[in-house]
C-alpha positions in Angstrom: 0.0 0.0 0.0 1.5 3.4 -1.0 2.2 6.0 1.7 -0.5 8.8 1.9 0.4 12.3 0.7 -0.4 15.5 2.5 -0.2 19.1 1.5 2.0 21.2 3.8 1.4 24.8 4.7 3.8 27.3 3.4 6.7 28.2 5.7 6.5 24.9 7.6 9.8 22.9 7.8 9.6 19.2 7.4 11.7 16.5 9.1 11.0 12.9 9.3 11.9 9.7 11.1 10.8 6.1 10.8 10.1 3.7 13.6 8.8 0.1 13.7 7.2 -1.7 16.6 9.0 -5.0 16.9 7.2 -6.5 19.9 4.6 -5.0 22.3 4.8 -6.1 25.9 2.2 -4.5 28.2 3.4 -3.1 31.5 3.0 -5.2 34.7 3.9 -2.6 37.4 1.3 -1.8 40.0 0.8 1.9 40.8 2.5 2.9 44.0 3.7 6.0 45.8 2.0 9.4 45.6 1.7 9.9 49.3 2.4 13.5 50.5 5.7 14.1 52.3 7.2 17.1 54.0 5.5 19.9 55.8 3.5 23.0 55.0 4.6 26.3 56.5 2.5 29.5 56.5 4.1 32.7 55.1 2.4 35.9 54.1 -1.3 35.9 53.5 -2.3 36.4 49.8 -5.7 37.3 48.4 -6.7 35.6 45.1 -9.5 37.3 43.1 -11.5 35.5 40.4 -13.1 37.4 37.5 -16.6 36.2 36.4 
């Protein structure tokens, strides 16, 4: 099957690479970590205003 062709916008540079998937092995790691560590220390008070 021939490769598809696409029109490029003027002024766009083109570079290319080729990659091939040889073998696909799905991951088997269980998620872990993500627990908070460290401390929170108060500094100067700040006011945040949201515009509607």
